[in-house]
C-alpha positions as CSV (number, residue, x, y, z in Angstrom):
1,X,39.9,-62.6,51.7
2,X,41.5,-59.2,52.7
3,X,41.7,-58.3,49.3
4,X,38.0,-59.2,48.7
5,X,36.8,-56.9,51.8
6,X,38.9,-53.9,50.3
7,X,37.2,-54.5,47.1
8,X,33.7,-54.3,48.6
9,X,34.5,-51.2,50.6
10,X,36.3,-49.2,47.7
11,X,35.5,-50.4,44.1
12,X,37.4,-47.9,42.4
13,X,40.6,-49.3,40.7
14,X,44.1,-48.4,41.7
15,X,45.2,-45.1,40.2
16,X,47.6,-45.5,37.3
17,X,49.7,-43.6,35.0
18,X,47.9,-40.4,33.8
19,X,48.2,-39.9,29.9
20,X,46.9,-37.3,27.4
21,X,44.4,-37.6,25.0
22,X,42.9,-41.2,24.7
23,X,45.5,-42.7,26.9
24,X,43.6,-41.8,30.1
25,X,42.0,-45.3,29.7
26,X,45.2,-46.9,30.9
27,X,44.6,-45.6,34.1
28,X,41.4,-47.7,34.5
29,X,41.5,-51.3,35.1
30,X,39.5,-53.3,32.8
31,X,39.1,-50.9,30.0
32,X,38.4,-52.6,26.6
33,X,40.7,-51.9,23.7
34,X,39.0,-49.0,21.4
35,X,39.1,-48.9,18.0
36,X,40.9,-45.9,16.8
37,X,42.1,-44.9,20.3
38,X,45.7,-44.2,20.5
39,X,47.2,-45.5,23.8
40,X,44.2,-48.0,24.7
41,X,45.3,-50.6,26.8
42,X,44.2,-53.8,27.2
43,X,43.1,-55.3,31.1
44,X,45.7,-57.7,32.6
45,X,44.1,-61.2,32.6
46,X,45.7,-61.8,36.1
47,X,43.9,-59.2,37.5
48,X,42.2,-59.8,40.7
49,X,39.4,-57.2,40.5
50,X,37.0,-58.7,38.0
51,X,33.9,-56.8,39.4
52,X,36.0,-53.4,39.3
53,X,37.4,-53.9,36.0
54,X,33.6,-54.5,34.4
55,X,32.3,-51.4,36.3
56,X,35.5,-49.2,35.0
57,X,34.9,-50.4,31.5
58,X,31.3,-49.2,31.7
59,X,32.6,-46.1,33.3
60,X,35.0,-45.7,30.0
61,X,32.0,-46.0,27.7
62,X,30.0,-43.5,29.4
63,X,32.9,-41.1,29.7
64,X,33.6,-41.6,25.7
65,X,29.8,-41.0,24.7
66,X,29.7,-38.1,26.9
67,X,32.8,-36.5,25.3
68,X,31.7,-37.3,22.1
69,X,28.1,-35.8,22.4
70,X,30.1,-32.5,24.1
71,X,32.1,-32.5,20.8
72,X,29.0,-32.7,18.7
73,X,27.2,-30.0,20.7
74,X,30.1,-27.4,20.4
75,X,30.5,-28.0,16.7
76,X,26.7,-27.3,15.9
77,X,26.5,-23.6,16.6
78,X,29.9,-23.4,14.3
79,X,28.2,-25.4,12.0
80,X,25.2,-23.5,11.9
81,X,27.1,-20.1,11.4
82,X,28.9,-21.5,8.3
83,X,32.2,-21.9,10.8
84,X,35.1,-24.3,9.5
85,X,36.7,-27.2,11.5
86,X,38.0,-24.5,13.8
87,X,34.3,-23.3,14.7
88,X,35.2,-19.3,13.9
89,X,31.7,-17.8,12.6
90,X,31.5,-16.5,9.2
91,X,29.4,-13.8,7.8
92,X,26.2,-15.1,6.0
93,X,26.9,-14.7,2.4
94,X,24.0,-12.2,0.5
95,X,22.8,-10.8,3.3
96,X,21.0,-8.1,1.8
97,X,20.3,-10.6,-1.1
98,X,18.5,-12.6,1.6
99,X,16.7,-9.2,2.7
100,X,15.6,-8.7,-0.7
101,X,14.3,-11.9,-1.3
102,X,12.3,-12.0,1.9
103,X,10.7,-8.7,1.0
104,X,10.0,-10.1,-2.6
105,X,8.2,-13.1,-1.1
106,X,6.3,-10.9,1.2
107,X,5.0,-8.3,-1.7
108,X,4.4,-11.5,-4.1
109,X,1.7,-12.8,-1.6
110,X,-2.0,-12.9,-2.7
111,X,-3.5,-10.4,-0.5
112,X,-1.0,-7.9,-0.7
113,X,-2.8,-5.7,-2.9
114,X,-5.9,-6.5,-1.0
115,X,-4.6,-5.4,2.3
116,X,-2.7,-2.3,0.6
117,X,-5.8,-0.7,-0.8
118,X,-7.8,-1.6,2.3
119,X,-5.3,0.0,4.6
120,X,-3.9,2.6,2.8
121,X,-7.5,4.1,1.6
122,X,-8.6,3.4,5.6
123,X,-5.3,5.5,6.7
124,X,-5.6,8.4,4.2
125,X,-9.4,9.2,4.9
126,X,-8.9,9.0,8.8
127,X,-5.9,11.4,8.7
128,X,-7.7,13.3,6.5
129,X,-10.5,13.6,8.7
130,X,-8.1,14.7,11.4
131,X,-6.8,17.3,9.4
132,X,-10.0,18.5,7.9
133,X,-11.0,19.6,11.8
134,X,-7.7,21.2,12.2
135,X,-7.4,23.3,9.0
136,X,-11.0,24.1,9.0
137,X,-12.0,25.5,12.8
138,X,-10.5,28.8,12.1
139,X,-12.3,29.4,8.9
140,X,-15.3,28.3,10.2
141,X,-15.1,30.5,13.2
142,X,-14.5,33.3,10.7
143,X,-17.8,32.5,8.9
144,X,-19.7,32.8,12.3
145,X,-20.0,28.9,12.3
146,X,-19.0,26.6,15.2
147,X,-15.6,25.1,15.0
148,X,-16.5,21.7,13.7
149,X,-18.9,22.9,11.2
150,X,-17.0,21.4,8.2
151,X,-15.7,18.5,10.2
152,X,-19.2,17.2,10.7
153,X,-20.0,17.7,7.2
154,X,-16.9,15.6,6.2
155,X,-17.7,13.1,8.7
156,X,-21.5,12.6,7.1
157,X,-19.6,12.1,3.8
158,X,-17.0,9.5,5.0
159,X,-20.0,7.6,6.5
160,X,-22.0,7.7,3.3
161,X,-18.9,6.8,1.3
162,X,-18.1,4.0,3.5
163,X,-21.5,2.4,2.6
164,X,-20.5,2.9,-0.8
165,X,-17.1,1.6,-0.3
166,X,-18.6,-1.5,0.8
167,X,-21.4,-2.0,-1.5
168,X,-18.7,-1.8,-4.3
169,X,-16.6,-4.2,-3.0
170,X,-19.5,-6.9,-2.8
171,X,-20.7,-6.1,-6.0
172,X,-20.3,-8.6,-8.8
173,X,-18.2,-7.3,-11.8
174,X,-21.5,-8.0,-14.3
175,X,-23.1,-5.6,-12.2
176,X,-20.5,-3.0,-12.2
177,X,-20.5,-3.5,-16.0
178,X,-24.4,-2.8,-16.1
179,X,-24.6,0.2,-14.3
180,X,-22.2,2.0,-16.1
181,X,-24.4,3.1,-18.9
182,X,-27.0,4.8,-16.4
183,X,-24.4,6.0,-14.5
184,X,-23.1,7.8,-17.5
185,X,-26.2,9.2,-18.8
186,X,-27.2,10.3,-15.5
187,X,-24.1,12.4,-14.6
188,X,-24.3,13.8,-18.4
189,X,-27.8,15.0,-17.3
190,X,-26.5,16.7,-14.4
191,X,-24.0,18.5,-16.0
192,X,-26.1,20.0,-18.3
193,X,-28.3,21.1,-15.6
194,X,-25.4,23.1,-14.0
195,X,-25.4,25.1,-16.7
196,X,-29.3,26.2,-16.2
197,X,-29.6,29.4,-14.7
198,X,-31.4,29.0,-11.0
199,X,-30.1,25.5,-10.6
200,X,-26.4,25.8,-11.1
201,X,-24.3,27.6,-8.6
202,X,-20.5,29.3,-9.1
203,X,-18.2,29.0,-6.3
204,X,-14.8,30.7,-6.8
205,X,-15.8,31.5,-10.7
206,X,-16.8,28.1,-11.9
207,X,-20.1,27.0,-12.6
208,X,-20.2,23.4,-11.4
209,X,-22.1,23.0,-8.6
210,X,-26.0,22.3,-7.9
211,X,-27.7,23.3,-5.1
212,X,-29.2,20.7,-3.1
213,X,-30.6,22.7,-0.2
214,X,-29.5,23.6,3.3
215,X,-25.7,23.3,3.6
216,X,-25.4,20.9,0.7
217,X,-24.4,20.8,-2.8
218,X,-23.2,18.5,-5.5
219,X,-20.7,18.9,-7.9
220,X,-21.6,16.5,-10.7
221,X,-18.0,16.7,-12.6
222,X,-16.6,14.8,-10.1
223,X,-19.0,11.6,-10.7
224,X,-18.0,12.2,-14.4
225,X,-14.4,10.6,-13.7
226,X,-16.0,7.2,-12.2
227,X,-18.9,7.3,-14.9
228,X,-16.1,7.9,-17.8
229,X,-13.9,4.9,-16.1
230,X,-16.7,2.3,-15.9
231,X,-18.3,3.3,-19.2
232,X,-15.0,3.1,-21.0
233,X,-13.7,-0.1,-19.5
234,X,-16.8,-1.8,-20.4
235,X,-16.7,-0.6,-24.2
236,X,-13.0,-1.3,-24.6
237,X,-13.3,-4.7,-22.7
238,X,-16.3,-5.6,-25.4
239,X,-14.4,-4.5,-28.5
240,X,-11.1,-6.6,-27.2
241,X,-13.5,-10.0,-26.6
242,X,-14.3,-9.0,-30.6
243,X,-10.6,-8.4,-31.3
244,X,-11.7,-4.8,-32.7
245,X,-9.1,-2.9,-31.0
246,X,-6.4,-3.1,-33.4
247,X,-8.6,-0.8,-35.8
248,X,-8.2,3.0,-35.2
249,X,-11.7,3.7,-35.7
250,X,-12.9,1.1,-33.2
251,X,-10.3,2.3,-30.6
252,X,-11.2,6.2,-31.1
253,X,-15.1,5.8,-31.6
254,X,-17.4,6.2,-29.6
255,X,-14.9,6.6,-26.6
256,X,-13.2,9.6,-27.4
257,X,-16.2,11.6,-28.7
258,X,-18.0,11.4,-25.0
259,X,-14.9,12.0,-23.3
260,X,-14.7,14.9,-25.5
261,X,-18.4,15.8,-24.5
262,X,-17.6,15.4,-21.1
263,X,-14.6,17.7,-21.3
264,X,-16.7,20.4,-23.1
265,X,-19.6,20.4,-20.3
266,X,-17.0,21.0,-17.7
267,X,-14.9,23.5,-19.4
268,X,-18.3,25.4,-19.6
269,X,-17.9,26.0,-16.1
270,X,-14.3,26.7,-16.2
271,X,-13.1,23.9,-14.1
272,X,-10.0,23.6,-16.0
273,X,-8.2,21.4,-12.8
274,X,-11.3,18.6,-13.6
275,X,-10.8,18.7,-16.8
276,X,-6.8,17.8,-16.6
277,X,-8.0,15.0,-14.5
278,X,-10.2,13.9,-17.2
279,X,-8.0,14.0,-20.0
280,X,-5.4,12.0,-17.8
281,X,-7.9,9.3,-17.2
282,X,-8.8,9.0,-21.2
283,X,-5.0,8.7,-21.7
284,X,-4.7,6.4,-19.4
285,X,-7.6,4.0,-20.8
286,X,-6.4,4.6,-24.3
287,X,-2.5,3.4,-23.0
288,X,-4.0,0.4,-21.6
289,X,-5.8,-0.7,-24.6
290,X,-2.5,-0.7,-26.7
291,X,-3.0,2.7,-28.7
292,X,-0.4,2.9,-31.1
293,X,2.3,5.5,-30.6
294,X,1.3,7.3,-33.4
295,X,-2.2,7.6,-32.6
296,X,-1.3,8.0,-28.7
297,X,1.2,11.1,-29.9
298,X,-1.7,12.5,-32.3
299,X,-4.6,12.7,-29.5
300,X,-2.0,14.0,-27.0
301,X,-1.2,17.0,-29.7
302,X,-4.4,18.0,-30.1
303,X,-5.2,18.1,-26.3
304,X,-2.1,20.1,-26.0
305,X,-3.2,22.7,-28.6
306,X,-6.7,23.0,-27.1
307,X,-5.2,23.3,-23.7
308,X,-2.9,25.8,-24.8
309,X,-5.2,28.0,-26.3
310,X,-7.4,27.9,-23.1
311,X,-4.6,28.8,-20.9
312,X,-3.8,31.9,-23.4
313,X,-7.2,33.0,-23.5
314,X,-7.6,33.4,-19.7
315,X,-5.5,35.8,-17.5
316,X,-6.6,34.0,-14.6
317,X,-4.7,30.8,-15.9
318,X,-2.0,32.7,-17.2
319,X,-1.2,34.0,-13.6
320,X,-1.4,30.9,-12.1
321,X,1.5,29.7,-14.6
322,X,3.6,32.8,-13.7
323,X,3.6,31.6,-9.8
324,X,5.3,28.3,-10.1
325,X,8.2,28.3,-8.2
326,X,7.6,31.9,-6.9
327,X,9.1,32.9,-3.6
328,X,7.4,36.5,-3.8
329,X,4.0,37.8,-3.4
330,X,4.1,39.7,-6.6
331,X,3.2,43.1,-7.6
332,X,-0.5,42.8,-7.1
333,X,-0.5,39.7,-5.0
334,X,-1.4,36.9,-7.5
335,X,1.0,34.8,-5.7
336,X,-0.5,34.9,-2.5
337,X,-1.8,31.4,-2.1
338,X,1.2,29.7,-3.4
339,X,3.9,31.6,-1.4
340,X,2.0,31.3,1.5
341,X,1.7,27.3,1.3
342,X,5.4,27.0,0.6
343,X,5.6,29.2,4.0
344,X,3.5,26.8,5.7
345,X,5.5,23.5,4.5
346,X,9.0,25.7,5.5
347,X,7.8,26.5,9.1
348,X,6.9,22.7,9.8
349,X,10.3,21.3,10.1
350,X,10.9,17.7,10.8
351,X,7.9,17.0,13.0
352,X,5.5,20.1,12.9
353,X,4.4,22.3,15.4
354,X,1.4,19.9,16.5
355,X,-2.0,19.4,15.8
356,X,-4.0,22.9,15.8
357,X,-1.0,24.7,16.3
358,X,-0.5,26.1,12.5
359,X,-0.2,29.8,11.6
360,X,-1.1,29.9,8.1
361,X,-4.4,28.9,8.6
362,X,-5.4,32.0,10.8
363,X,-6.3,34.0,7.5
364,X,-3.0,33.9,5.8
365,X,-3.4,30.7,3.5
366,X,-6.7,30.5,1.2
367,X,-8.3,27.3,1.2
368,X,-6.8,25.6,4.1
369,X,-9.1,22.8,4.3
370,X,-9.7,21.9,0.6
371,X,-6.9,22.4,-2.0
372,X,-4.1,23.5,0.3
373,X,-4.5,21.0,3.2
374,X,-1.3,19.3,2.4
375,X,0.7,22.4,3.2
376,X,-1.4,22.5,6.6
377,X,-0.3,18.8,7.1
378,X,3.2,19.7,6.6
379,X,3.2,22.7,8.9
380,X,1.6,20.6,11.8
381,X,3.0,17.5,11.1
382,X,6.3,18.4,9.5
383,X,8.2,16.2,6.8
384,X,7.1,13.0,9.0
385,X,3.7,13.7,8.3
386,X,4.1,15.2,4.8
387,X,5.9,11.8,3.6
388,X,3.8,9.4,5.7
389,X,0.9,10.9,3.0
390,X,3.2,10.3,0.3
391,X,4.0,6.7,1.4
392,X,0.7,5.9,1.8
393,X,-0.6,7.3,-1.8
394,X,2.6,5.1,-3.4
395,X,1.2,2.1,-1.7
396,X,-2.4,2.9,-3.1
397,X,-0.9,3.4,-6.6
398,X,1.4,0.5,-6.3
399,X,-1.6,-2.3,-5.6
400,X,-3.9,-0.7,-8.0
401,X,-1.2,-1.1,-10.7
402,X,-0.7,-5.1,-9.2
403,X,-4.1,-5.4,-9.7
404,X,-4.8,-4.2,-13.2
405,X,-1.3,-6.0,-14.2
406,X,-2.0,-9.5,-12.9
407,X,-5.9,-9.8,-13.9
408,X,-7.1,-11.5,-16.8
409,X,-10.6,-9.8,-17.2
410,X,-10.2,-7.0,-19.7
411,X,-12.8,-5.0,-18.1
412,X,-11.3,-5.5,-14.6
413,X,-7.6,-4.3,-16.4
414,X,-9.2,-1.3,-17.5
415,X,-11.1,-0.4,-14.8
416,X,-8.5,-0.8,-12.2
417,X,-6.1,1.3,-14.5
418,X,-8.3,3.8,-14.9
419,X,-9.2,4.6,-11.3
420,X,-5.5,4.4,-10.4
421,X,-4.5,7.0,-13.1
422,X,-7.6,9.0,-11.7
423,X,-6.4,8.9,-8.1
424,X,-2.5,9.3,-8.4
425,X,-2.7,11.9,-11.3
426,X,-5.1,13.9,-9.1
427,X,-2.9,13.7,-5.9
428,X,0.1,14.5,-7.9
429,X,-1.2,17.5,-9.7
430,X,-2.6,18.9,-6.0
431,X,0.8,18.1,-4.0
432,X,2.7,19.5,-6.9
433,X,0.6,23.0,-6.6
434,X,1.2,23.0,-3.1
435,X,4.9,22.5,-3.5
436,X,5.2,25.2,-6.1
437,X,6.3,22.7,-8.7
438,X,3.0,22.8,-10.7
439,X,0.5,25.6,-11.3
440,X,-2.6,25.9,-8.8
441,X,-5.4,23.7,-10.4
442,X,-7.9,24.0,-7.7
443,X,-8.5,20.0,-7.7
444,X,-8.9,18.4,-3.9
445,X,-6.4,15.8,-2.5
446,X,-8.3,12.4,-3.0
447,X,-9.7,10.9,0.1
448,X,-7.8,13.9,2.2
449,X,-9.1,17.4,1.3
450,X,-12.5,18.7,2.4
451,X,-15.4,18.0,0.3
452,X,-18.3,15.3,0.0
453,X,-18.8,15.4,-3.9
454,X,-15.1,14.4,-4.4
455,X,-15.2,11.9,-1.5
456,X,-18.0,9.7,-2.3
457,X,-17.1,8.6,-5.7
458,X,-13.5,8.3,-5.0
459,X,-14.5,5.8,-1.8
460,X,-16.9,4.0,-4.4
461,X,-13.7,3.7,-6.5
462,X,-11.4,2.4,-3.7
463,X,-14.3,-0.3,-3.4
464,X,-14.2,-1.2,-6.8
465,X,-10.3,-1.7,-6.3
466,X,-10.7,-3.9,-3.4
467,X,-13.3,-5.9,-5.4
468,X,-11.1,-6.4,-8.2
469,X,-8.5,-7.3,-5.6
470,X,-10.6,-10.0,-4.1
471,X,-11.3,-11.5,-7.8
472,X,-7.8,-12.8,-8.1
473,X,-7.6,-16.5,-8.0
474,X,-5.0,-17.0,-5.4
475,X,-6.5,-14.0,-3.4
476,X,-9.8,-15.9,-3.6
477,X,-8.5,-19.0,-2.4
478,X,-6.1,-17.4,0.5
479,X,-9.6,-15.6,1.7
480,X,-11.4,-19.0,1.7
481,X,-8.8,-20.4,3.7
482,X,-9.4,-17.9,6.6
483,X,-13.0,-18.9,7.1
484,X,-13.4,-20.6,10.1
485,X,-15.4,-23.5,8.5
486,X,-13.2,-24.0,5.5
487,X,-10.2,-24.2,7.5
488,X,-11.8,-26.7,10.3
489,X,-13.1,-29.1,7.2
490,X,-9.4,-28.7,5.4
491,X,-7.8,-29.7,8.9
492,X,-10.4,-32.7,9.4
493,X,-9.3,-33.9,5.7
494,X,-5.5,-33.5,6.7
495,X,-5.7,-35.6,10.1
496,X,-5.4,-39.1,9.1
497,X,-7.7,-41.6,11.2
498,X,-6.0,-43.6,13.9
499,X,-7.3,-47.1,15.0
500,X,-9.3,-46.8,18.1
501,X,-6.8,-47.4,21.1
502,X,-4.0,-45.5,19.1
503,X,-3.0,-42.4,21.0
């Protein structure tokens, strides 16, 4: 009875010899023999503590399961890190390659081009508004005008351009093709009116403006770029459908003669900068149409000879070529604008002098809010600001090339390629002139410089790119999935019906 009382008061077994590893089970009375456990001891049959032995066996099982679970938990991080049996972490193989794959998958998403065009176009326009206000306030005060005069006109142009952008982004492709011919005819008519005395107006020596009354005037040659792109894209697409582009006469006629007519009307007003942009659009469309190398080289040689003759016969154009890379004003100050543009960029430093703190815009740098607004941006926002502008234009150009390369519609390919060529080449010419790498051509920075006549057709062209990006089948599906109604219906189809009473 004494032994039974003791067992009731303290059911724990008497301590036994302590062993390492699995041998600790020998200290537990009644512990079962475990498979694979060295040192497992069988409980003696003559033990009087049967109840205590059973409880000790259950305790041993719990200890073993806890020990195994703890080992598994300790091994999990090592396994995740690629560690071996010792648990030592190893560096993941292909780290840069994995990052590259993630970035490639992100860039290959269906809506990448759509968001790049929309985001970069919006940011360039908004930043351009800010810089137009900062760069033009001193010039406006010098003309005895309010400091916000040019900003208000540019803001009005942005509002109108936003409406054109939204309209173009929702227009069907068939309507764009149908409107290309009236747009071309209307543009040619306005360009002819520019040369009529009393209607056309000369600005900075170029006869390419039409006075509309009040503070408003129009430059029809800017709309000529858009007209040539849409009309040329429709013409080449129709000929491609009929398999006629393999013949030289169908590739060149009537596309090249019409482009030469527009170039002639522009050069009558003396605007060689716009003529260069139009020539780049012409060659871009011919390249997209698959023009043979000999034909491409021949047209390029003819255009080069005509350009050389036009430059050689004009003292003003020759002086602009002499100012490429100049760091001195010249004997007669012919390189004043180019050199002061370099001064503005050089004084900006890494992060600029701050918005509104430019020195060159106080009468030193001509055209600070139009052709040389990039120089004021570099002075006030520094290298960081100029690189941001370049990155936005690079993103816009990449997105346009992606839209043109992935579509199956020939009209979309030609139109998207033409718009991308137009904006990219014009940005390169403007920025190259400010940096002193190219002659000053007198063309504005797209979406950024002051000027409603240049901004309106450019924003319409951005709307076209947005519409073309939305026409991609994968982008259509992705946009459809983002509509609330479509997503709710899709989720309802995915959910399986459960029996009534099942939760």
